[in-house]
C-alpha positions in Angstrom: -0.4 -7.4 2.8 -2.2 -4.5 1.1 -0.7 -1.1 0.2 -2.1 2.3 -0.3 -1.1 4.5 -3.3 -2.0 8.1 -2.7 -0.8 11.6 -3.4 0.2 13.4 -0.1 -1.4 16.7 0.8 0.7 19.7 1.5 1.6 20.4 5.1 0.2 23.3 7.1 3.6 24.9 7.1 3.7 25.2 3.3 2.1 27.8 1.1 3.0 26.0 -2.1 2.8 22.4 -3.2 6.5 21.6 -3.2 6.7 18.1 -1.7 3.1 17.1 -2.6 3.8 16.5 -6.4 4.7 12.8 -6.3 2.8 9.7 -5.3 3.5 7.4 -2.3 3.1 3.7 -1.9 2.6 2.9 1.8 1.8 -0.5 3.4 -1.2 -0.9 5.7 -0.3 -2.2 9.2 -0.9 -5.9 9.5 -0.4 -6.1 13.2 -2.0 -3.9 15.9 0.1 -1.6 18.0 0.5 -2.3 21.6 2.1 -0.5 24.5 5.3 -1.7 25.9 4.9 -2.6 29.6 8.1 -1.1 31.0 8.4 2.2 29.3 4.9 2.6 27.9 6.1 3.1 24.4 3.9 2.1 21.5 5.4 -0.9 19.7 4.6 -3.2 16.8 6.2 -6.3 15.3 5.3 -5.2 11.8 8.2 -3.0 10.4 6.9 -2.7 6.8 3.9 -0.6 7.7 5.8 1.9 9.8 9.2 2.1 8.1 8.6 1.5 4.4 7.3 4.3 2.3 8.1 4.4 -1.5 7.9 7.6 -3.5 7.1 7.8 -7.2 6.9 10.6 -9.7 3.6 9.4 -11.3 0.6 7.3 -10.4 1.3 4.9 -13.2 4.8 4.2 -11.9 3.5 3.3 -8.5 0.7 1.1 -9.9 3.3 -0.6 -12.2 5.6 -1.3 -9.3 2.8 -2.8 -7.2 1.6 -5.0 -10.0 5.2 -6.1 -10.9 5.9 -7.2 -7.3 2.4 -8.8 -6.7 1.4 -6.3 -4.1 -2.4 -5.8 -3.6 -3.1 -2.1 -3.5 -5.8 0.5 -3.0 -5.6 3.6 -5.2 -6.7 6.8 -3.5 -7.4 9.6 -5.9 -6.8 13.1 -4.6 -9.9 15.3 -4.4 -10.2 18.2 -6.9 -8.8 21.4 -5.5 -11.5 24.1 -4.9 -10.2 27.3 -6.5 -11.7 30.6 -5.4 -10.8 33.1 -8.1 -10.7 36.6 -6.7 -9.5 39.8 -8.1 -8.2 42.9 -6.2 -10.9 45.0 -7.8 -13.6 42.9 -6.1 -12.7 44.7 -2.8 -14.1 47.9 -4.3 -17.1 46.5 -6.1 -20.4 48.3 -5.9 -22.4 45.2 -5.0 -20.1 44.2 -2.1 -22.0 42.9 0.9 -20.0 44.8 3.5 -18.5 48.2 2.8 -14.8 48.5 2.3 -13.0 50.3 5.1 -9.4 51.0 5.9 
């Protein structure tokens, strides 16, 4: 059983990074999902991959937990955030490509 350790991205409904500060240890599914014949629901016999998600404050805590419990893991580093620094005065700059209008 292999686990993924990653930092979750912010949801589309957030403007800040409130619940994306911690790290998550989540197990990879070991069994494929199948559809249930009577109702058509998607089912699996593996409960650890769909129901177990551990949260940690730091990456080191998550790695330490996985190593202490003998869990093979894959560490996924978050990509660097692209910051576009803009100033309000740039709206009125002389070299602006399109003229400023109301």
